N, CA, C and O atoms as a GROMACS GRO file, in nm:
protein
  276
    1MET      N    1  -0.261   0.176   1.235
    1MET     CA    2  -0.120   0.196   1.216
    1MET      C    3  -0.079   0.126   1.087
    1MET      O    4  -0.116   0.012   1.062
    2SER      N    5  -0.003   0.194   1.007
    2SER     CA    6   0.038   0.134   0.880
    2SER      C    7   0.188   0.146   0.864
    2SER      O    8   0.253   0.231   0.924
    3THR      N    9   0.242   0.058   0.783
    3THR     CA   10   0.384   0.060   0.751
    3THR      C   11   0.399   0.121   0.613
    3THR      O   12   0.337   0.075   0.517
    4ARG      N   13   0.482   0.221   0.603
    4ARG     CA   14   0.506   0.285   0.474
    4ARG      C   15   0.641   0.242   0.420
    4ARG      O   16   0.738   0.230   0.494
    5SER      N   17   0.645   0.219   0.292
    5SER     CA   18   0.770   0.185   0.228
    5SER      C   19   0.859   0.308   0.224
    5SER      O   20   0.812   0.417   0.192
    6PRO      N   21   0.988   0.293   0.256
    6PRO     CA   22   1.077   0.408   0.248
    6PRO      C   23   1.100   0.453   0.103
    6PRO      O   24   1.159   0.558   0.079
    7CYS      N   25   1.054   0.374   0.008
    7CYS     CA   26   1.070   0.409  -0.133
    7CYS      C   27   0.951   0.484  -0.189
    7CYS      O   28   0.948   0.515  -0.308
    8ARG      N   29   0.853   0.513  -0.107
    8ARG     CA   30   0.732   0.583  -0.154
    8ARG      C   31   0.712   0.714  -0.077
    8ARG      O   32   0.612   0.731  -0.008
    9TRP      N   33   0.806   0.802  -0.090
    9TRP     CA   34   0.794   0.933  -0.027
    9TRP      C   35   0.700   1.018  -0.110
    9TRP      O   36   0.715   1.024  -0.232
   10PRO      N   37   0.605   1.085  -0.048
   10PRO     CA   38   0.510   1.166  -0.125
   10PRO      C   39   0.579   1.286  -0.190
   10PRO      O   40   0.656   1.357  -0.126
   11GLY      N   41   0.549   1.305  -0.316
   11GLY     CA   42   0.595   1.424  -0.385
   11GLY      C   43   0.738   1.421  -0.437
   11GLY      O   44   0.785   1.520  -0.492
   12SER      N   45   0.808   1.310  -0.420
   12SER     CA   46   0.945   1.307  -0.471
   12SER      C   47   0.985   1.163  -0.504
   12SER      O   48   0.921   1.067  -0.462
   13THR      N   49   1.090   1.152  -0.579
   13THR     CA   50   1.146   1.022  -0.613
   13THR      C   51   1.264   0.997  -0.521
   13THR      O   52   1.357   1.078  -0.518
   14PRO      N   53   1.264   0.889  -0.447
   14PRO     CA   54   1.374   0.864  -0.354
   14PRO      C   55   1.501   0.826  -0.430
   14PRO      O   56   1.494   0.773  -0.540
   15PRO      N   57   1.616   0.852  -0.372
   15PRO     CA   58   1.740   0.810  -0.436
   15PRO      C   59   1.751   0.658  -0.440
   15PRO      O   60   1.693   0.589  -0.356
   16THR      N   61   1.824   0.608  -0.536
   16THR     CA   62   1.840   0.464  -0.552
   16THR      C   63   1.905   0.402  -0.429
   16THR      O   64   1.872   0.290  -0.391
   17GLY      N   65   1.995   0.475  -0.367
   17GLY     CA   66   2.064   0.424  -0.249
   17GLY      C   67   1.968   0.394  -0.134
   17GLY      O   68   1.991   0.300  -0.057
   18LEU      N   69   1.862   0.472  -0.123
   18LEU     CA   70   1.764   0.449  -0.017
   18LEU      C   71   1.693   0.316  -0.038
   18LEU      O   72   1.670   0.242   0.058
   19ALA      N   73   1.658   0.287  -0.160
   19ALA     CA   74   1.593   0.159  -0.191
   19ALA      C   75   1.688   0.042  -0.161
   19ALA      O   76   1.646  -0.060  -0.107
   20ALA      N   77   1.814   0.058  -0.197
   20ALA     CA   78   1.912  -0.048  -0.172
   20ALA      C   79   1.931  -0.069  -0.022
   20ALA      O   80   1.944  -0.183   0.023
   21GLN      N   81   1.932   0.038   0.056
   21GLN     CA   82   1.947   0.026   0.201
   21GLN      C   83   1.825  -0.043   0.262
   21GLN      O   84   1.839  -0.125   0.353
   22ALA      N   85   1.707  -0.011   0.212
   22ALA     CA   86   1.584  -0.074   0.263
   22ALA      C   87   1.585  -0.224   0.234
   22ALA      O   88   1.546  -0.304   0.320
   23ILE      N   89   1.628  -0.261   0.116
   23ILE     CA   90   1.634  -0.404   0.080
   23ILE      C   91   1.738  -0.475   0.165
   23ILE      O   92   1.714  -0.585   0.213
   24LEU      N   93   1.853  -0.412   0.183
   24LEU     CA   94   1.959  -0.472   0.264
   24LEU      C   95   1.915  -0.490   0.409
   24LEU      O   96   1.947  -0.591   0.471
   25LEU      N   97   1.842  -0.394   0.462
   25LEU     CA   98   1.791  -0.405   0.598
   25LEU      C   99   1.692  -0.522   0.608
   25LEU      O  100   1.696  -0.599   0.704
   26ALA      N  101   1.604  -0.533   0.510
   26ALA     CA  102   1.507  -0.644   0.511
   26ALA      C  103   1.577  -0.779   0.503
   26ALA      O  104   1.538  -0.873   0.571
   27VAL      N  105   1.680  -0.788   0.420
   27VAL     CA  106   1.755  -0.913   0.407
   27VAL      C  107   1.825  -0.947   0.539
   27VAL      O  108   1.825  -1.062   0.582
   28ALA      N  109   1.884  -0.847   0.603
   28ALA     CA  110   1.955  -0.870   0.729
   28ALA      C  111   1.860  -0.918   0.839
   28ALA      O  112   1.892  -1.011   0.913
   29VAL      N  113   1.744  -0.854   0.849
   29VAL     CA  114   1.647  -0.893   0.951
   29VAL      C  115   1.593  -1.033   0.924
   29VAL      O  116   1.581  -1.114   1.015
   30ASN      N  117   1.562  -1.062   0.799
   30ASN     CA  118   1.510  -1.193   0.762
   30ASN      C  119   1.615  -1.301   0.789
   30ASN      O  120   1.583  -1.407   0.843
   31THR      N  121   1.738  -1.275   0.751
   31THR     CA  122   1.845  -1.373   0.772
   31THR      C  123   1.870  -1.396   0.920
   31THR      O  124   1.889  -1.510   0.962
   32GLY      N  125   1.870  -1.290   0.998
   32GLY     CA  126   1.890  -1.304   1.142
   32GLY      C  127   1.779  -1.383   1.209
   32GLY      O  128   1.804  -1.466   1.296
   33SER      N  129   1.656  -1.356   1.168
   33SER     CA  130   1.544  -1.430   1.229
   33SER      C  131   1.548  -1.578   1.192
   33SER      O  132   1.515  -1.663   1.274
   34LYS      N  133   1.587  -1.608   1.070
   34LYS     CA  134   1.596  -1.748   1.030
   34LYS      C  135   1.711  -1.819   1.102
   34LYS      O  136   1.701  -1.937   1.133
   35ALA      N  137   1.819  -1.748   1.128
   35ALA     CA  138   1.930  -1.807   1.204
   35ALA      C  139   1.884  -1.837   1.347
   35ALA      O  140   1.919  -1.941   1.403
   36CYS      N  141   1.807  -1.747   1.405
   36CYS     CA  142   1.753  -1.771   1.540
   36CYS      C  143   1.660  -1.892   1.541
   36CYS      O  144   1.665  -1.974   1.632
   37LEU      N  145   1.576  -1.902   1.441
   37LEU     CA  146   1.486  -2.018   1.432
   37LEU      C  147   1.565  -2.148   1.416
   37LEU      O  148   1.528  -2.251   1.473
   38ALA      N  149   1.672  -2.144   1.338
   38ALA     CA  150   1.754  -2.264   1.320
   38ALA      C  151   1.815  -2.306   1.453
   38ALA      O  152   1.824  -2.426   1.482
   39GLY      N  153   1.858  -2.209   1.533
   39GLY     CA  154   1.912  -2.242   1.664
   39GLY      C  155   1.808  -2.296   1.758
   39GLY      O  156   1.835  -2.386   1.838
   40TRP      N  157   1.689  -2.244   1.749
   40TRP     CA  158   1.580  -2.289   1.836
   40TRP      C  159   1.538  -2.432   1.800
   40TRP      O  160   1.516  -2.515   1.888
   41VAL      N  161   1.528  -2.459   1.671
   41VAL     CA  162   1.482  -2.590   1.626
   41VAL      C  163   1.595  -2.693   1.630
   41VAL      O  164   1.575  -2.806   1.673
   42GLY      N  165   1.715  -2.652   1.586
   42GLY     CA  166   1.824  -2.748   1.571
   42GLY      C  167   1.920  -2.757   1.688
   42GLY      O  168   2.005  -2.846   1.691
   43GLY      N  169   1.909  -2.668   1.784
   43GLY     CA  170   1.999  -2.671   1.898
   43GLY      C  171   2.112  -2.570   1.886
   43GLY      O  172   2.128  -2.503   1.784
   44ARG      N  173   2.189  -2.562   1.993
   44ARG     CA  174   2.294  -2.460   2.002
   44ARG      C  175   2.399  -2.472   1.891
   44ARG      O  176   2.437  -2.371   1.831
   45ALA      N  177   2.446  -2.592   1.863
   45ALA     CA  178   2.552  -2.609   1.764
   45ALA      C  179   2.506  -2.564   1.624
   45ALA      O  180   2.577  -2.492   1.555
   46ILE      N  181   2.388  -2.606   1.586
   46ILE     CA  182   2.334  -2.566   1.456
   46ILE      C  183   2.309  -2.415   1.454
   46ILE      O  184   2.337  -2.349   1.355
   47GLY      N  185   2.257  -2.362   1.564
   47GLY     CA  186   2.231  -2.219   1.572
   47GLY      C  187   2.357  -2.136   1.558
   47GLY      O  188   2.356  -2.034   1.489
   48LEU      N  189   2.464  -2.178   1.624
   48LEU     CA  190   2.590  -2.104   1.614
   48LEU      C  191   2.648  -2.110   1.472
   48LEU      O  192   2.695  -2.009   1.420
   49ARG      N  193   2.643  -2.227   1.410
   49ARG     CA  194   2.694  -2.238   1.272
   49ARG      C  195   2.611  -2.155   1.176
   49ARG      O  196   2.665  -2.084   1.092
   50THR      N  197   2.480  -2.165   1.189
   50THR     CA  198   2.392  -2.089   1.101
   50THR      C  199   2.407  -1.939   1.126
   50THR      O  200   2.410  -1.860   1.031
   51GLY      N  201   2.416  -1.901   1.253
   51GLY     CA  202   2.433  -1.760   1.286
   51GLY      C  203   2.562  -1.703   1.232
   51GLY      O  204   2.564  -1.591   1.180
   52LEU      N  205   2.671  -1.778   1.244
   52LEU     CA  206   2.800  -1.732   1.191
   52LEU      C  207   2.795  -1.718   1.040
   52LEU      O  208   2.840  -1.617   0.985
   53ALA      N  209   2.742  -1.818   0.972
   53ALA     CA  210   2.732  -1.812   0.826
   53ALA      C  211   2.643  -1.696   0.783
   53ALA      O  212   2.673  -1.627   0.686
   54SER      N  213   2.535  -1.674   0.855
   54SER     CA  214   2.443  -1.565   0.822
   54SER      C  215   2.509  -1.430   0.846
   54SER      O  216   2.495  -1.338   0.764
   55ALA      N  217   2.582  -1.417   0.956
   55ALA     CA  218   2.651  -1.291   0.984
   55ALA      C  219   2.756  -1.261   0.878
   55ALA      O  220   2.771  -1.146   0.837
   56LEU      N  221   2.827  -1.363   0.834
   56LEU     CA  222   2.926  -1.342   0.728
   56LEU      C  223   2.860  -1.302   0.597
   56LEU      O  224   2.911  -1.217   0.525
   57ALA      N  225   2.747  -1.362   0.566
   57ALA     CA  226   2.676  -1.329   0.442
   57ALA      C  227   2.624  -1.185   0.446
   57ALA      O  228   2.635  -1.113   0.347
   58VAL      N  229   2.568  -1.143   0.559
   58VAL     CA  230   2.518  -1.006   0.570
   58VAL      C  231   2.634  -0.907   0.567
   58VAL      O  232   2.624  -0.801   0.505
   59ALA      N  233   2.745  -0.941   0.632
   59ALA     CA  234   2.863  -0.853   0.629
   59ALA      C  235   2.917  -0.839   0.487
   59ALA      O  236   2.958  -0.730   0.447
   60ALA      N  237   2.918  -0.948   0.412
   60ALA     CA  238   2.964  -0.942   0.273
   60ALA      C  239   2.870  -0.854   0.189
   60ALA      O  240   2.916  -0.779   0.103
   61ALA      N  241   2.741  -0.864   0.213
   61ALA     CA  242   2.646  -0.781   0.140
   61ALA      C  243   2.664  -0.633   0.175
   61ALA      O  244   2.659  -0.548   0.087
   62LEU      N  245   2.686  -0.604   0.302
   62LEU     CA  246   2.712  -0.465   0.343
   62LEU      C  247   2.840  -0.412   0.279
   62LEU      O  248   2.844  -0.300   0.230
   63LEU      N  249   2.943  -0.494   0.281
   63LEU     CA  250   3.071  -0.454   0.219
   63LEU      C  251   3.054  -0.428   0.069
   63LEU      O  252   3.104  -0.328   0.017
   64ALA      N  253   2.984  -0.516   0.002
   64ALA     CA  254   2.961  -0.499  -0.142
   64ALA      C  255   2.881  -0.375  -0.170
   64ALA      O  256   2.908  -0.302  -0.266
   65ARG      N  257   2.780  -0.349  -0.086
   65ARG     CA  258   2.694  -0.231  -0.105
   65ARG      C  259   2.773  -0.101  -0.092
   65ARG      O  260   2.760  -0.011  -0.175
   66TYR      N  261   2.854  -0.092   0.011
   66TYR     CA  262   2.926   0.032   0.034
   66TYR      C  263   3.052   0.043  -0.049
   66TYR      O  264   3.101   0.154  -0.073
   67TRP      N  265   3.106  -0.068  -0.093
   67TRP     CA  266   3.221  -0.064  -0.182
   67TRP      C  267   3.178  -0.018  -0.321
   67TRP      O  268   3.252   0.053  -0.390
   68ALA      N  269   3.059  -0.060  -0.362
   68ALA     CA  270   3.006  -0.021  -0.493
   68ALA      C  271   2.963   0.126  -0.496
   68ALA      O  272   2.949   0.185  -0.603
   69GLY      N  273   2.943   0.182  -0.381
   69GLY     CA  274   2.908   0.324  -0.376
   69GLY      C  275   2.766   0.344  -0.359
   69GLY      O  276   2.721   0.459  -0.353
   0.00000   0.00000   0.00000
């Protein structure tokens, strides 16, 4: 089983928006997992603060992405 990059479609060049969406998805997943780890290691209070800050950062990135077009 292999993972294929969404930016490497055979026989065509993907639109720039697809690459941006793939990067944004990777950032969101990475940020969410790190927030979960912070909560696990640092306790509930740290986890909630980190999770809130991470959610706001991802929401700002989504807003910027779709506002820019």
